[in-house]
N, C-alpha and C positions, 0 to 999 in steps of 0.2 A: 607669622609661628614659623622655626627655624628648621630646618631639614630633615636635624636627627633630637630627637626626646632619651630622655632615663626612662620605664614606666616602671614603677617597684613592681606590678604583676607580668608586662610587657616584657621590661624588658630591653637594652637599646636598641634604639626603629627607627633609623631610612625612610624618610621622605619621599618616592618614586616618582618618575612622571605622569604615570597611569596611576595617579591617584588613589597608593596606595602606604601605607607601614610596613615597612619589612623586617626582616634578618634571620640570620642561619641557628636554627636552635640545631642544641647537644644531640638531637635524636637521627641514629639511623635511617636511611633508606629504606623501600622495602625488597629493594631489588638490586641496588648498587649497595659501592662505600658513602659517598654525598651523603649528609644528612638536610634534614629536612629544612623548609621553608618557613614559619611564617607569615603571612598577609595578614592587615589588617585594613578591615574598607576604611574606609574619608576619605570619602567623593570631594567634599569641597574644601576641608586641611582644615575643618573643625578639632579633631584634636580625641584622641582614644574614649570612647564614653564605658562606663559602668555593668552597661550588661558587654558588653564583648569584656572586660578583664572575670565578670564572672565564668562567662561562654570561656575562656582562656582555662581558666580552674579546672572547670570541667568537665572542659576536656585531658587533660593530665591526671587526675581523679577514674579520668579512664582509657588512657589513653592508648592501657597491653589490653583492657577488650576489643577497642576498636578496632586494633590493631587483628586483633581475630577473624572478627566478625564479618571484614573490612573483604576479604578475600570469598568470604558465603558466595555475600552481594557480590561481583563483579564476574566470579564463574558465574551465581547463576542468571544475576545480564545479558552474558555473551549467546547462554544456551538457549534460553530465551526470542532473543535475538537474531539467533550465529542466522538462516537463511537473508534476513536485511544486509548486516555484517558485511555478508559472502561472497557476494549483489559491490563490495569494492574495496577488498580483501583481494588479489589475483593472484598472490604465493600463499595460500590458505593450504596448506600441507593436509597427508591424513589425523598427524598427532594436533590439529589447528581442531576434528571436529565435533560440532558439540557435546557428547556420548563421549568423548576420550579428554578432553580440553584437563589438564593438571594449572598446576596455580605458577609452575616454575614456567611453562609453552605462554598461560594468558602475559606474564608480565615481560616474556619479549614483543608483546605492543602496545603494552601499555606501559608507561611511564612516571611515577606521580609526581608530581611538582610541589603540592608545598601542601598548605594545613589552611587553609580562609576563611578570616571569621569576618560573617556582614554584620555589615550599622543594625542590621534587629538581637542579633546573637548568636543566630544559626548563625550556625560549623561545618568545615567538612572536611577530606580533600580532593585537588585534583591534580586528576591522569588527562596527562595527554594523550590519544592516540593514535592508529593508523586504519582507524576506519571513518573518523572523522578528526583529522587535522585539525580544520577551525574551528570547533564547540565545543571537542576533549570527549569528558566523561567524569565524573563526578560520585564523589557518596557525602549526601547527607547527612550529616551520622545527630545530626541535637535536639529531631524527634524520636520517640516510643518506637518506632519501625525507621531507621536508616532507608532510605529513599533513593539507587540512582537515577539521575536526572546530567544534561549535559553543567560543564565547567561553566559556559558563557551562563546556563540560570542560573550555577551555583554562584558570579558573578554578580548577575545584577536582580538579584530571591523575590522575588511578589507571591505567598504566599499567603492562600485563603483554608481555612475551616469553618468547611461547611456541614450543619450536620446529615448533610443523602450525601455528596461526594467521599465527605471526611476531608485530610488531608490535600489540595487543591498545592500544582505547585505551575507559572505564568514559563510563557516555554518566550515572551517575548515579546510574540508576533502575534498572535492572533486567538488564544487559547490558555486554560485552566487544563493540565492536566492529574493522571491519577491511573490506576492503575487498577485494573481485572482480571478476575483467574479463569479460565474458562475452558470445561475436561473437553477435550479433542484426541478424539480415539481412543486410547493409550497409556495418553499424556495428559498432565494439565500446563496448558499456554496460557500467557502470559498478554491480552489483551490491554494498552494505551487507552485508555476514554479522551478524548481531546471537545472538548464542551465551550462550545467560542462564546469571547468578549472577552473587553478590553480590563489590564490591570485596575480604570476606579470601574466599570463599571459590575465585575464580577461577573454571578451566574445567577439567573431567576430562576422565577417557579417552574417556567416551562422546561427549562431545562431539568427541572429536578424530577420534577413530573413524567418526564421522559426518560430516564434516565433508571429512577424506583421500577418501570413499566420494564425498562429492557430487563433486568437482573431480576424482576418477575415470571419475564419469554424466553430468558437470549436459549435453555436448554432443546424450547421449541424453533426456537428458531433453524439453529441450526439442521433440525429434524425441516424448518420448510424449505431450506438453503438443496437439502435431499432435492428432497422431492421435485423443485424446480429441478437442475440441473442432472436429475435423471433420463427426461428425452431426448437430453443433446446425446446424454452415454452410446445409450439402446438404441436412439436412429430414429425413436417411435415412439410415438406421445402416447396415440393407441398401446406402446408395450406397455411404456410406463406405469399410464392409467392403471393396467389389471395390475402391472407388480404389487402397485399405491397400495391397489384396492383388495388386495390377498395379505394385506397386511403385513409386505414384506419391508426392517429395517433401512434404509437404505443411508448411505454418508458416500459422499466424497472429498480423497485426503485431498485432492489436488489440489483443492479452497478452503488455505486454512485465513480466518479470523486476526487479522492485524494490528487493527483500531477502529476502535466506536470512537464518530464523529457524529457530536449533535451541535445540532444550530440553536441564532436566537427561537427558535419560533417554534424547539424540540420538535425538529426528522430530526433521522435520526436513522445511521445503518455504518454497517462495517466500508471498512476498506480490508480487500479479500486478495495475497498471493497465492497470487494462479503458478502453475507447478510448470503448465502447458507453455507459457510464453515469458518467464523470471519474470513476468509484472506484478502490477495494480488493477483493482476492481474495485467499482462501487458498489454497495449492493444498499438502498433501502429497505430495514424492516419497519419501519414505523405506520405505514400504512396493511391494509389488508393485503392485499399480495404485497411478492418479491416483484421491484426491479432493479434490473443491472442497470448501469452509466460508469464511465470513466469517471475518476475516483477526482477530480476538479470542477465537476456538474454537481456530485452527494455533497462535497464539501460544499458549494453556494448556491446547493437547491431551491431554497426560500427568493434568492436573490437571481439565477436562473431567466432566462425566455422560455418558458417551455409551456405545454400541452397538451392536453392527458386524454388520448381515444379508448373509450369505452372495450374495443377489441387487440387496441398495439399495442396499446399502456402511454409513459412517457415520450414526448419528442423534443430534439432543444436543437432552441434558434440559430445553426449558423449566420453565416455570410452565404445567399444566395440555395441554403439548403435550411433541410430541416433530419436531424438528424435520430438514430439512438443507434447503443447497444447490443449489442448480437450475440449468440453463443453456438461455433455450426462445427460441427464435424464429418471433415468434407470424406468421404467414400470410406469409410467407416475409421480412419485416420485421427491421429491426435485429435486434438481440442484445441480452439482458435475463437479469439475474441473480435467477433469484424464487427463492422460499422456499417450501416444504412442511410441511404442517404437522399433524402427526398428533393429535387430540385423544385425549389417555388420560386426562384428571386427573389424582392417582397413582400409576395404573399404566405399565405397559411399554403399546410393543405389542400387536394380540390378533396368528397367526395371518389374520389374516379379512385386518387393518388392513396388512398386511405383505405379505400379497397382491395384493393392491386401487392397494397401492404398487408392486411388481415385474411387475405383466397391463399399470398403465399404461404405461410403459418402451420394453412394449414393441407399442407401440402402431405406433412408426415414424408421427412426426405423418398417420397418413392419420386421421383428427376435424378436421382443419383447416377442411373443405370441407364437411362437411358442419354442424359453428361457423355459417358463410357465411351456409348459409341457415337453421338456423333463429332466429337474429339475424332473419333479413330478412321471413322470416314475426314474428314478435316487434311487427315497430319499423310493419307495417303496420298489426296488430292493437290497438295502441295507441300506435297516430300519435296520436287525435287527443283522446284527456287528457292528452302534453304538450303541441302545439300551440300553445298557448295561451306557458304558461311558459317558452317555451325561443325563444331563437333559433336557429332551424332556417336553415341553409344553402340555399343555392337545390341545387348537387348534393344536398343532403339531402335533401328533400321527397321526396312520397309518387310524383309524377310524375318524377324523376328516380333515387333513391333504388335503387342496385341488394348484392346477395348482397356483390360485392366493396369500396364503398364501404362503406357501415354500417355496418364495426363497425373501423372509426377512431376515434368514436367511446365506443371502448372502453377501457379501464386495467384491466387482467390483475395483482393481485395478489398473489395463491396458491393453489396446490396443496392442497383442505384433504380432508383424508380421515376422517372423524366417526367418532363411538366406533360406530356400524352396521355401518363397511368402507363407506359411502359419501364416495365420489369427484369432486368437481368444483372445475374452478379455478372460483374470485371475481377477480369484478373489476367498480372499478365502473362507471356508464354516467350521461352527464347524466338521461335517462331515467325513474331510480329511484332514492328518496336508500336505500333499502336498498342497492341491489347489483341485482345479478344473478347468476346463476350457473351454469356446462357443468358438466353430471351426466354423470357417463363409467357406459353400462350394460351389457354383455356387450357390449363391444367398437362400443354403441350412444348417439350425443346428444342430451339432451334439454335446452334449454335452463328454466331454474329460478327463482323470486328468490330472491335467497342468501336469507333465513332461512329459507326450507325447510330446507337443511339445514345451518346451525351450528345 
């Protein structure tokens, strides 16, 4: 087949090296003086299909309407994904905030490249965008409800219409994707639904059942999440239980659902944006109790080597350790996402190690005050040893330091449980190259040097 063809419907087309036919249309772009490029997929150079010609006719008949609606969908997508976009765009200013962004400002960040017609007759606009230069962004126009997807998804489009999920589009990696809306405080947010499965396998009945269960209980899941996080914020499980028993409504705004992940066995949970560390957390929802974990542990939940303890919840196998993700609010400061590390080498945790972890959860944060006392005693005792090596601010000199400000020099890294069952918070300190540790024995706190326990 020649590299140039003249098609009665699509016009004069040139075959490009990237397996597509293209020509420049006499149609202005949204945000420049150039013209829109028409791109027609033909990976094997087999020629234009009738469904692609029909798609182009449909586009021409509705071009003005598409131009009017596509801006709304892009603005909506930007606003609903602002937190994620802001992580990748370092020069956003106050006019780029999700609540005040305008079309003009949005088109300074995205550029319309071409109209793409897929092999099956689907079509949409493909854009370049500053927050995802590799995958870009696209608006699939050929469906009854336009869908914002990545440019890569449009160019390698795989669709699945399912009675339970409606339209699913594959991400060309491991998930079928769609969207769900969730009422979150005073606004409606969009949660991307990711259903594990290959293009060939599609989705299964366990996943359909899980999704319907989620839709039925998603408001309840938000309530459960708030109740789960409340002890961390209040610093006391007993106080949280009283609060909930009194019928108080609980909500935690800085943990926002971003994705719903459903694996092949029907396990499902949210990937949530955590405002305190500008990161993400996996939250398993498909069991009676909520469990938090790393994002990859949620995504691969069915495949992970794990164990579930009745009192301590899920633990995941790592090299020489079993680990768990927990949340803590140190000294009534900001919430922190922390790691529990149980050293076991190639064995399972012992009953003693699990007992120590269970006991730790029952301390109800009563150890914070003794930790301040221990840290102040250590600091004053060894002050002369590090005085000459550190730039010590005036408020931390022996004259001014106190039990409240001395703990500000600490950075907690993990809760560690050794082979013998010794348990301690590990932390970095500018005063000790090898770190410090707060060990808990029979409800008492002792400050030790980190090498003594690890």
